[in-house]
N, C-alpha and C positions, 0 to 999 in steps of 0.2 A: 632233249632236256627239257622239264617242266620248269618254268619260272613263277615265282609270285611276285607280283609289285607290291612292296611294302609302303612306298609312299603315295600318299593320295588315297582313291578307292581300292578296295580289295580286288585284286584281278590276278587269275590264275591262267596261265597260257601253256599251250602243248608245244610239242617240237616245231610246227610250222607257223607258230603265232597265233593258232586259233584259240579263241576263248572257252577256257575247260571250267570256268567258275562255278562250284555247285551253287544250286539256287537255295539249298537250306542254309539258315544263318548258323546253326549248329555245326554243319559240316564245314562251313568257313572257320568258324571258331577253333575245331579241331586242327585244321592246317595251321592257322595262325600259332596256335599254342605249341604245334611241333616244329614250326619254321623257326620259331626265336628260341627254341630249347637247345642246350649243348647237344651236338651230334644228332639234333632234330628227333630225338628221342625223350619220351616221358613213360611212367607207369599209368597204367590203366586206371588205377585209384586216383592217382592226381588228375588225370583229365576228367574223371567223374565229377571231383570235388569242384573243379573248375566251372563245369558246364550244367550239373545237376545237383548243386550243393543242398538243396532243401529236397531232395529224394532221398528215400532209404536207397541202401547198398545195392539191392537185387534191381530196383527200377533204374538206377544210375547205370548199372551194368548192362542189362537189357538195353537202354536207351542208346549207350555207346556202341554197342554192336549192331544197331539198327544205322546208326549217323556213319560208320564207318562203312557200311554197306553203300550208302549215299556217296560217299567220297569215293569210293572204287568206281562206281557208275560213271562219275563226273570224269574220271582220270582216263576211262575208256582202255585203249590199247596200252597204255601205262600205267595201268593198276597195279602192276609189280613194285611200284615205287613205294607203295603204302605197304609197310612190313608189320605184322603182328604176331605175337605169341600169347601165352595165357597171361603174362604178366605187364609187356610193355607193346607200346606202338611207336612206330618210327617212319620216318621218309628217309629213303635211300639217297645220300648224298652224290652218290655217282649219276643219279638222272633227276635230281631236283638242287634248285637254287633259288636264292631270295635276292632280289633286285632292289637295292637302296636308293638309286637314282631317283631324283624327283621329276617325274614326266613333265614335259614342257607344258602340256595340255592343263596342269593343274597350278602351275607356277603363278603367283599372284592371285590365286583364287581364294575363296573362304576358307578352305581347306588347308591351301598353301602346303601341300605336301605331309600333310599329318599322318601318321603311321595308320594305316588300315582305317582311314577316314570314316567310310560307309558301314564298318564293321559293328553290329549293334546286337549282341545276344544278350536276352533279359536274363540273367542270372546274377545275384549280387557278387560272387566271387569272381565270374569272368569280368564283369564292370570294374572290380578293384585291379584286378591284373592287367586291364588294357589301358586303364589310367595310369597305372605306374609305369607301363612301357612306353606310353606316349611321353611321359614327362621325362622318361630316360632319354629318349630321342631329343627333346627339346634341350636337355641340359649337355647333350653330347652331339653337338654338330658335326663333330670329325667323322662320323658314321654315315653322314650324307654322302652318297654316290660310292659307299665303298662295297665291292662286289663279293667280299666274303661274307663267311657266316659269323657274326661276332658272338662273344659270350658274354652277356650284360654284366652289370655289377650285380653281385649277389649279397644278400644279407648274410649268408653263411660265410664264415671266416675262412680264409684261402690259409693253407699250410703249405709250405714250400721246402721241400727237403733238399740238401747240398750234402752229397759224400765227400770226405777228405780222405784220401788214402795214396800211399807211396808204392805199396806193394799189392800183387794181385790177390792173395790170401785175405789180406786185411780188407780190400774192396769187397770181396765176396761177403766176408762177415757183415760188411756195412749193409750192403744191398739185401742180404737177408733178414737183417732187422728192420729196414726200411720198408721191405715187402711185408713182413709180418705185422707191423705197426699200422701200415696203410690199410691193410684188410680190416684190421680190427677197428680203426677208426671209421671205416665207411661202413661197417655193420652197426657203429653206435648212431651216426648221423650223416647227412649230406653234405661233408665237408667238401671243398673244391681242394683237391689235392695235386699238387705238382711235385714231380722229380726234377732234378738237375737236367734230364732229357726232355722236359716239357711235360704237358697234360696228357695222361694217357699214352706216352710215347711219341708225343707230336710237339713239334716245336712250331708255334703259331704266335706271332707277336698279338695277335687279336684277343688271345686268351690269358694275357697278363693279369694277375690279380690286382685289385684296388686297394685291399686291406687284409691284414691277418699276421701270421707269424713265419719267419726264415728259421728252420731248423737246420742247424749245422751238426752232423754226425762224423766224428771221426776215432781212430783207435789210437792209443798210445801203446805200443808192442813192446817198447824198450824199458819199461818200467815193472816192477814186480808187486802183485800181478798185473798183467796188462788190465788196459781199461777201455771201456767205450764211453767216449765224452759226447755230450750232447749241449748244445747252447741255443737257447730260443730267442730271438731279436725280433723287434717290431719291424715288419716288411717295409713300412714306410720312413721310417726314421733311422733304423738300424740300431736303435738302443738295446742292450742285451737286458732282457726280463729275467732270466733264468738261465742256471748252469747245472748239470748233475754229472755224474761219473758211475759207472757201472762195472765192477771186478770181472774179469774172465780168466778162466784156467784153461792153459793150453794141454790138449791131449796129442797123442803121437800124431795122430791124423788132422788135427786142427782143435777147434775150441770146444769145450763142453757144451753140449746141446741144452742143458738144463740152464747154464749161464747164459746162453743167447736168447733163450725164452725169457730169462729174468730181465735182461736188459732191454729186451723188446718192449716188455710190459713196463718197465719203467720209462722208456721211451715215449709212450703213448699216454702215461700218467702224466708226466711233466709237460706234455703239451695241452692236455686238457686241463690240467691245474692252472697254468701259465694264461690259457683263453678266459678260464673264469676269474682268476684274480686280477687281470689287467684289461679286464673288456674296456673300461673308460679310456684308458692309454690307448688301445688299438682302434678306438672310435667304431667299436663292433655293435650294430643295433640288435635289439631283440631278434632271436631268430630261434630255428628248430634246434640247431646244434648247441646252443647254450641253455636253452630250457631242459633238454635231455640230460647234459651235463649235470646241471643243478638236482634234477629228478632222481639220477642214479644215486648222487650222495644222500639225498633225504631219505629215499626209501630204506635204505640200510640203517637208518637210526630206530626203525620199528614203531615209534609211538605215533598215536593215531593223528596228531596235527602234520607230522611229517608226511605221513602217507597220504593224507588228504591233499596236502599241497604239491607231492611229486605226483599225483595222479592229474593234478589240474595243470600243472607244468607240461605233462606228456600230451594231455590232450589238446593245451594250446600248440605243441609242437606239431602234432598231426594236423591240425587246422592250417598251420604254416606250411607243411610239407606232407604229404598223405604216405608216410614211410611205415611200411607193414611193423618193422621193428618197434616202433612205438606202441601198437597194439600188444606186442608181446610183452613189453615192459609193464604196460598197465594190467595186464594178466598176473603178472607177479606181483605188482602192489595188491591186487585181490585177494592172491594166494596168501600173503603175510597178513593182510587185514584178518582174514577168515582163522589163520593158525595161530596168530599171536594174540588176537582180541575176540577171536570165535564170532565176528560180525562183520560185514561190509556197509553196512548202513551209514556209516559216518562219511564215506566217499561221496555220498549223494548222486552217483550214477549207477542205476540198476544193472548194467549190463555183465554179465557173468565172464569169469576167467576162462572157461571153455569156448565161448562163442569168439573172444577177443582172439584167443591164441590159434584157433582153427582158420580164422582169417588171414590171420599173420603168416601162417604156414602156407595158406593157399597162394597168396600174394609174392611170397619169399621164401620158396621152400629149399633155397641153398643158404639161408641168414643162419649163421650160428646162434644168434639170439634168438630168433624165432624157433629154432629146434630145440634149442636147450629148454627153453619155457615150455613149450609143447611137451617134451619128455617130464618134466617137472609135474605140469598139471595132470597128465595122463595118469601118471602114478598116484598121485593125492586124490583123484576122482575115483579111485578103483577100476581104472581100466586096464589094459594088458600091459603087465611089467616087461613082456619080452619087446612089445613095441616101442614102450617108453625106452628101453635100453639101448635099441637101435638108434632112435632118435637123439638120445644123449652122445652116443658113440660118434655119430655123425656131425653132432655139434662141435665136440672136441676135434674132431679132425678138420672140420671147416675154419675153426679158429683155436689153435692150441694156445693162445694167450689168455683165453677167456677163463679165470679163476673159478667164477660161479659155475659154469658149465662143467668143470672138473669135479666141482663139489655134487652136482646133480648126479653126473655119473657115478661118483663114490655111492651115494645112497641107493642107487638102482643095482650097483654091482653087491652091495650089502643085502638087499632083499632077495636077491637071486642065488644066494650062498657064497659069493666070489668075496669072502670077507677079508682076505690078505690084499686084495688087488684093490678093496672098497677103501681101506687105510692108507695104501699109497697113492690112489688118487685123490684123496681128501688132503694128504700132506702136499702132494703136487699143487693142489688148489691154493693150500695157505702159502707156497712159496711164491706161487704167483702174484696173489693180491698183497704181497709185502705187508706194510703198515697202512694200506688205504681203506678207505669206508667200509669196504666188504669184509674186512678180516673177522669182526665179530660172528658174522654169518656163516663163514668158512669154518672158523673155531668149532662152532656148535655141529657142522657136519663131521668134523674131526672125532668131537666127543661120541657120536652116533657109531662112528666106525669102530674106536677104540671100545666102546662098550659092547659091540658085537662080537669082537675077540676075547672078551672077559678081561681086558686090560683096564680094570676100573679105576685104577691111580691116573693113567694117562687120561682117561674120559674125564676124570674130574678136573684134572690141570687145564683141559681144553674149555671144559664148560666155565671154570672160575675165571679163565683168561678172557672169553667171550663177555662175562659180566663186567670185567674191568673195565672194558672199551664200552659196554651198552650196560649200566647196572639194571636196568628194568627191562630186560630182554627175557621175555617169558619162557622160550623152548628151552635154553639151558637150565632155567631155576626148575622146570619140570623134571629134566632128566636127572637133576642133582638131588631131588627128592627120592628118587629110586636109588642114585648111587649111594647117597649117604645112609639110606636106611640098609643096605645090602652090606655096608661097610661097618654098620654099628656105631657111625660116628653122629649120635644124636644130638648133640649140641649145635653140631653144623646144619644137621636136618633141619632143627629148630630155626635156627638163623635165616635159612633160605626158605622155610614155610612162612615165615612172618614177612618177607620180601615179596613171596607169590601173594600173599594174600591182600598186600597193598594194590595190587593189580587185580586180584580175582577175590573179593571178599567172601564168597562161599566156598572156596578151595578147600577140599578134604583130600588127602593122598588117594584114598579109593577111587576117586573121580578119574584117574590115569587107567582105571580097568574099564571104564567106560567106552563103548563103540562109538559115542559122538563126541568123545573128547579128542583134541588134536594132538595126539601122540602116536600116529599110525606105526610107525617103525618101532618105536619102545616096545608095542604090544606084541612084535615079532620076535623079541629077543628075551633069553632066558632072565635078563635082569628084571623083567615084570614080576618075576616071582618073588621078588622081595617085598612087593606090594600085596601080593595074593596072601602070603604068609603070615 
């Protein structure tokens, strides 16, 4: 068993008590970062950010690989304890432990059992991290001498699910909804999520959260129709902060799948809305989860100030926690800026959407958000439509609750000629997003899908619905120019033209034909003939 002495000077010992402490300070830093991580595991990007924060990504990745080699050399015959893959680095808890006892040799000394007292890694991010960890130990003396591996207080809010049911079928439904919601929430941000069976299936009192929400999920089977009921409470005080219920329709062999998905989406949204609305009452500090939640709402407003603010929130969230999904969201911000405003200059950061989404997929190849945004950017940038379609399908399979990904899949089905499937996917997306902030975006995708079928009245309804929610959303305005021209509704066309020119003073309907104008899908449809003629 490898043992790390946490109190006093940094010291790593092997099975026989021999000193195997690496001489490299960065190698010691890696071990410390992993030792105090939940399950002793961190993403490579997170480690790079803490140890090479002032280097570019490539240099940081190369330096991390070299440092891991130094750690393995120090571990010698026990090098197998260090486990790595393309995305993560971890220490195997079966052969690694952290000893929090204060060694008698340092008691009463200047260090007096300070956490890793002689660990000094010259990087501002690491210095900030170790300062916070030392403060945590100072404030929580109960950790002294504890032989277990504690999970420290996180600024990320905890979400504790409790399932309440009296019958096996209802319990199965509740567990399905909680599982779907958990996967969706973890793809959005690094929430600490507990089920009533514990964290990741473990019951460990050392991992009890200090702040967040308690989410009670139950089924009311004896009312018509049955309902999934959700109550969100303050984890510390028990105060009920919000309650919701979602109708369910029974089928011969259980509940309707669409209803289960809809209820699971509602479960996710009520949690996110509660965290956003009750941040002060919950005493949640600024953290990546809250920043990303704010950004998600802002970017679907489409205006320049909202997109710029969303991008800043996402960048700040990434600085808190280098989660690849945040890069994917930033790619979507750039895509929206380019296609709604025909420029990304107002964002202030010149990084392009392709670079961001490629890095996101490389770091998180199973993330639904990264895959969905990858599919969207691949299509819009003129890449392989088939490859984009495969990415979109994988995204929907990974997280069936993500309405935006269903909308992205719809657009790719459209351009590949699967037009009935395209409209079905768009309507599924609309059903999933409900009345949330993403509805206008998805209504526009419904407009495109209906236009491809020649169902122009439905397309107009979807576009106008998007504008009711977001009156100056350029994309549906552009489609309505073609739709009203095709239908000969000249007064409506003039009304829309006036509104679009408020956003683009030089706009003329003929611009829809230009290859550099952002209506890629429209130019593939017969509807564009109304402008050519």
